[in-house]
C-alpha atoms as a printed R data frame, in Angstrom:
    type eleno elety resid chain resno      x      y       z
1   ATOM     1    CA   MET     A     1 62.628 19.511  -5.196
2   ATOM     2    CA   ASN     A     2 62.500 15.720  -5.545
3   ATOM     3    CA   TYR     A     3 59.220 13.956  -6.097
4   ATOM     4    CA   GLU     A     4 59.039 12.745  -2.581
5   ATOM     5    CA   LEU     A     5 59.361 16.343  -1.254
6   ATOM     6    CA   ILE     A     6 56.410 17.394  -3.650
7   ATOM     7    CA   ASN     A     7 54.279 14.238  -2.766
8   ATOM     8    CA   SER     A     8 54.761 14.716   0.879
9   ATOM     9    CA   ILE     A     9 53.593 18.550   0.574
10  ATOM    10    CA   ALA     A    10 50.422 17.592  -1.635
11  ATOM    11    CA   CYS     A    11 49.584 14.715   0.737
12  ATOM    12    CA   GLY     A    12 49.732 17.293   3.693
13  ATOM    13    CA   LEU     A    13 47.624 19.872   1.666
14  ATOM    14    CA   ILE     A    14 44.972 17.127   0.951
15  ATOM    15    CA   ALA     A    15 44.766 16.064   4.619
16  ATOM    16    CA   LEU     A    16 44.753 19.858   6.071
17  ATOM    17    CA   TRP     A    17 41.893 20.263   3.246
18  ATOM    18    CA   ALA     A    18 39.928 17.077   4.327
19  ATOM    19    CA   LEU     A    19 40.537 17.881   8.033
20  ATOM    20    CA   TRP     A    20 39.167 21.446   7.430
21  ATOM    21    CA   CYS     A    21 35.992 20.081   5.556
22  ATOM    22    CA   VAL     A    22 35.486 17.729   8.731
23  ATOM    23    CA   LEU     A    23 35.785 20.646  11.209
24  ATOM    24    CA   SER     A    24 34.068 23.473   9.302
25  ATOM    25    CA   GLY     A    25 30.486 24.310   9.737
26  ATOM    26    CA   LYS     A    26 30.623 25.742   6.019
27  ATOM    27    CA   VAL     A    27 30.842 22.271   4.459
28  ATOM    28    CA   ARG     A    28 27.443 20.895   4.723
29  ATOM    29    CA   ASP     A    29 28.062 17.522   3.110
30  ATOM    30    CA   GLY     A    30 26.268 15.226   6.053
31  ATOM    31    CA   ILE     A    31 27.540 12.359   8.033
32  ATOM    32    CA   LEU     A    32 28.642 10.472   5.057
33  ATOM    33    CA   GLY     A    33 30.764 13.075   3.626
34  ATOM    34    CA   LYS     A    34 32.240 13.961   6.824
35  ATOM    35    CA   LEU     A    35 33.474 10.335   7.276
36  ATOM    36    CA   ILE     A    36 34.614 10.120   3.833
37  ATOM    37    CA   TYR     A    37 36.764 13.451   4.702
38  ATOM    38    CA   SER     A    38 38.273 12.008   7.603
39  ATOM    39    CA   ALA     A    39 39.344  8.980   5.832
40  ATOM    40    CA   ILE     A    40 41.045 11.128   3.262
41  ATOM    41    CA   ALA     A    41 42.577 13.122   6.343
42  ATOM    42    CA   ILE     A    42 43.870 10.076   7.976
43  ATOM    43    CA   SER     A    43 45.333  8.469   4.812
44  ATOM    44    CA   GLY     A    44 47.039 11.768   4.096
45  ATOM    45    CA   PHE     A    45 48.659 11.928   7.409
46  ATOM    46    CA   VAL     A    46 49.570  8.412   7.077
47  ATOM    47    CA   VAL     A    47 51.186  9.023   3.907
48  ATOM    48    CA   VAL     A    48 53.235 12.266   4.939
49  ATOM    49    CA   ASN     A    49 54.638 10.371   7.973
50  ATOM    50    CA   ARG     A    50 55.215  6.910   6.579
51  ATOM    51    CA   GLU     A    51 58.483  5.434   6.120
52  ATOM    52    CA   GLN     A    52 59.434  5.592   2.348
53  ATOM    53    CA   ASN     A    53 59.575  2.076   0.904
54  ATOM    54    CA   ILE     A    54 62.423  1.289  -1.716
55  ATOM    55    CA   PHE     A    55 60.146 -0.667  -3.854
56  ATOM    56    CA   ILE     A    56 57.089  1.503  -3.829
57  ATOM    57    CA   GLY     A    57 58.136  5.324  -4.654
58  ATOM    58    CA   PRO     A    58 55.920  8.256  -5.817
59  ATOM    59    CA   THR     A    59 55.698  7.787  -9.804
60  ATOM    60    CA   ALA     A    60 54.781 10.842 -11.923
61  ATOM    61    CA   ALA     A    61 51.242  9.713 -12.334
62  ATOM    62    CA   GLY     A    62 50.865  9.406  -8.415
63  ATOM    63    CA   LEU     A    63 52.428 12.923  -8.062
64  ATOM    64    CA   THR     A    64 50.169 14.260 -10.493
65  ATOM    65    CA   LEU     A    65 47.172 12.859  -8.899
66  ATOM    66    CA   HIS     A    66 48.138 14.200  -5.310
67  ATOM    67    CA   VAL     A    67 49.134 17.738  -6.685
68  ATOM    68    CA   SER     A    68 45.691 18.076  -8.732
69  ATOM    69    CA   LEU     A    69 43.829 16.684  -5.653
70  ATOM    70    CA   ALA     A    70 45.682 19.299  -3.524
71  ATOM    71    CA   LEU     A    71 44.809 21.947  -5.929
72  ATOM    72    CA   ALA     A    72 41.177 20.982  -5.906
73  ATOM    73    CA   GLY     A    73 40.777 21.191  -2.074
74  ATOM    74    CA   ALA     A    74 42.538 24.635  -1.999
75  ATOM    75    CA   ARG     A    75 39.746 25.809  -4.673
76  ATOM    76    CA   HIS     A    76 37.346 24.214  -2.647
77  ATOM    77    CA   ILE     A    77 38.317 26.223   0.459
78  ATOM    78    CA   PHE     A    78 38.318 29.507  -1.624
79  ATOM    79    CA   MET     A    79 34.901 28.884  -2.992
80  ATOM    80    CA   VAL     A    80 33.344 28.262   0.368
81  ATOM    81    CA   THR     A    81 35.293 31.011   2.032
82  ATOM    82    CA   TYR     A    82 36.001 33.960   0.049
83  ATOM    83    CA   TRP     A    83 33.819 33.401  -3.441
84  ATOM    84    CA   GLN     A    84 30.675 35.433  -2.455
85  ATOM    85    CA   ARG     A    85 32.706 38.305  -1.349
86  ATOM    86    CA   VAL     A    86 35.097 38.172  -4.469
87  ATOM    87    CA   LYS     A    87 31.807 37.645  -6.755
88  ATOM    88    CA   ALA     A    88 30.070 40.691  -5.225
89  ATOM    89    CA   TRP     A    89 33.310 42.754  -5.602
90  ATOM    90    CA   LEU     A    90 33.539 41.788  -9.213
91  ATOM    91    CA   CYS     A    91 30.114 42.600 -10.024
92  ATOM    92    CA   ARG     A    92 30.161 45.956  -8.323
93  ATOM    93    CA   MET     A    93 33.870 46.909 -10.240
94  ATOM    94    CA   LEU     A    94 32.566 45.287 -13.651
95  ATOM    95    CA   ASN     A    95 28.906 46.295 -13.532
96  ATOM    96    CA   CYS     A    96 28.028 42.903 -15.172
97  ATOM    97    CA   GLU     A    97 24.573 41.944 -16.794
98  ATOM    98    CA   HIS     A    98 24.216 39.321 -14.006
99  ATOM    99    CA   CYS     A    99 24.043 41.990 -11.265
100 ATOM   100    CA   MET     A   100 22.417 44.511 -12.867
101 ATOM   101    CA   GLY     A   101 19.025 43.832 -11.034
102 ATOM   102    CA   CYS     A   102 20.631 43.596  -7.710
103 ATOM   103    CA   GLU     A   103 19.958 46.680  -5.818
104 ATOM   104    CA   LYS     A   104 23.210 46.535  -3.813
105 ATOM   105    CA   THR     A   105 25.533 46.596  -6.803
106 ATOM   106    CA   LYS     A   106 23.330 48.869  -8.946
107 ATOM   107    CA   ALA     A   107 25.088 52.364  -9.546
108 ATOM   108    CA   PRO     A   108 22.858 55.356  -9.568
109 ATOM   109    CA   ASP     A   109 21.499 56.216 -12.997
110 ATOM   110    CA   LYS     A   110 22.905 59.638 -14.062
111 ATOM   111    CA   THR     A   111 20.902 59.793 -17.048
112 ATOM   112    CA   ASN     A   112 17.502 61.455 -17.150
113 ATOM   113    CA   GLN     A   113 15.951 59.004 -19.821
114 ATOM   114    CA   PRO     A   114 12.978 57.227 -18.635
115 ATOM   115    CA   LYS     A   115 13.477 53.391 -18.170
116 ATOM   116    CA   LEU     A   116 11.392 51.108 -20.381
């Protein structure tokens, strides 16, 4: 894989993430946020579809920026869409102290000792 292909894939993912943020009802960033995500989506699609210029190619710093922004977008989609279910599953499996007060995740007490 060369830098141009990695850069195009990362910019495509960034554009898809921004488009998802604009169209999803789960992302509540207001009108200004939707405008910012729209600008990101449009510029990402332009970068993917533009003609490669011989003088301005992707550098290591630009490539790192695009890949990290694409990963941040993937994390954002995961946190908005799936995190609550994953967190509930983790609390049920691990019996963590954070969820000990929650009735949905609490396992039945099998000891006959009185609770304090």
